[in-house]
C-alpha positions as CSV (number, residue, x, y, z in Angstrom):
1,M,-28.2,28.8,28.3
2,F,-25.1,26.6,29.6
3,D,-24.8,25.2,33.4
4,Q,-21.9,28.2,34.3
5,L,-20.5,25.4,36.7
6,L,-20.0,23.0,33.8
7,H,-18.7,25.9,30.7
8,Q,-15.2,25.7,32.1
9,T,-12.9,23.1,30.8
10,V,-12.1,21.7,34.4
11,R,-15.2,21.2,35.2
12,S,-16.4,19.9,32.6
13,K,-13.5,17.7,31.8
14,L,-14.1,16.4,35.8
15,I,-17.0,16.3,36.0
16,S,-16.6,13.6,32.6
17,L,-13.8,11.6,34.7
18,L,-16.4,11.2,37.8
19,I,-19.5,10.6,35.3
20,S,-17.1,7.1,33.7
21,N,-15.6,6.5,37.0
22,D,-18.4,7.2,39.6
23,E,-15.3,8.4,42.1
24,L,-11.6,8.8,42.2
25,P,-9.1,9.8,44.4
26,F,-8.3,13.7,44.1
27,R,-4.3,12.9,43.9
28,A,-5.8,11.1,40.8
29,L,-7.8,14.0,39.2
30,K,-5.0,16.3,39.9
31,E,-2.8,14.4,37.0
32,M,-5.5,13.7,34.9
33,L,-6.4,17.4,34.2
34,D,-2.9,18.3,34.9
35,V,-3.8,21.4,37.7
36,T,-2.6,22.6,41.0
37,D,-4.0,20.8,44.6
38,G,-5.3,24.7,44.7
39,N,-6.9,24.7,41.8
40,L,-8.5,21.7,41.6
41,A,-9.8,22.5,45.1
42,S,-10.9,25.6,44.1
43,H,-13.0,23.8,41.2
44,L,-14.2,20.6,43.7
45,A,-15.6,24.1,46.2
46,K,-18.2,25.2,43.5
47,L,-19.3,22.2,42.0
48,E,-19.4,20.6,46.4
49,E,-21.4,23.6,46.8
50,A,-23.4,22.9,44.0
51,E,-23.9,19.3,45.1
52,Y,-22.6,18.1,42.1
53,V,-19.9,15.9,43.9
54,K,-19.5,14.8,47.2
55,I,-16.2,15.0,49.1
56,E,-14.8,11.6,51.3
57,K,-11.7,12.8,53.1
58,S,-10.0,9.6,55.4
59,F,-7.2,8.1,56.0
60,E,-4.7,5.1,54.9
61,G,-3.0,4.7,57.8
62,K,-1.3,7.7,58.2
63,R,-1.7,9.4,55.1
64,P,-4.5,11.3,54.5
65,K,-7.1,10.2,51.3
66,T,-9.5,12.2,49.3
67,V,-11.5,11.0,47.0
68,V,-14.5,12.7,45.0
69,H,-18.3,11.3,44.1
70,I,-20.1,12.4,41.7
71,T,-23.5,12.7,42.8
72,D,-27.5,12.2,40.9
73,I,-27.2,16.0,40.9
74,G,-23.9,16.2,39.2
75,K,-25.4,13.6,37.0
76,A,-28.4,15.1,36.0
77,A,-26.5,18.3,35.1
78,F,-23.9,16.8,33.3
79,K,-26.3,15.2,31.0
80,N,-28.6,18.6,30.4
81,Y,-25.2,20.8,29.8
82,I,-24.3,17.5,27.1
83,E,-27.7,18.0,25.3
84,E,-27.6,21.4,25.4
85,L,-24.4,21.9,24.0
86,K,-25.6,19.3,21.4
87,K,-28.8,21.5,20.8
88,F,-26.6,24.3,20.4
89,I,-24.1,22.6,17.7
90,E,-27.5,21.4,15.9
91,E,-29.1,25.0,16.2
92,N,-26.0,26.4,15.1
């Protein structure tokens, strides 16, 4: 019924933040979601494997910078997930 990747609180919040912003730095996501580096990395790995997000790693000077982008696949999956939630609510 529901997309199991998105039917998890942190991942659904993460994708909704990216829907609103297209891309966000790892650090900003970590602060907005109030999760640890490891926890966020784990969720991102699952979303990246499903091609819902793209992770771009680079350097600003000597400091590493990680930016997370939502993909068209991720946008479509989230839209479908929201539609399924609406349908479930209306039927129950």
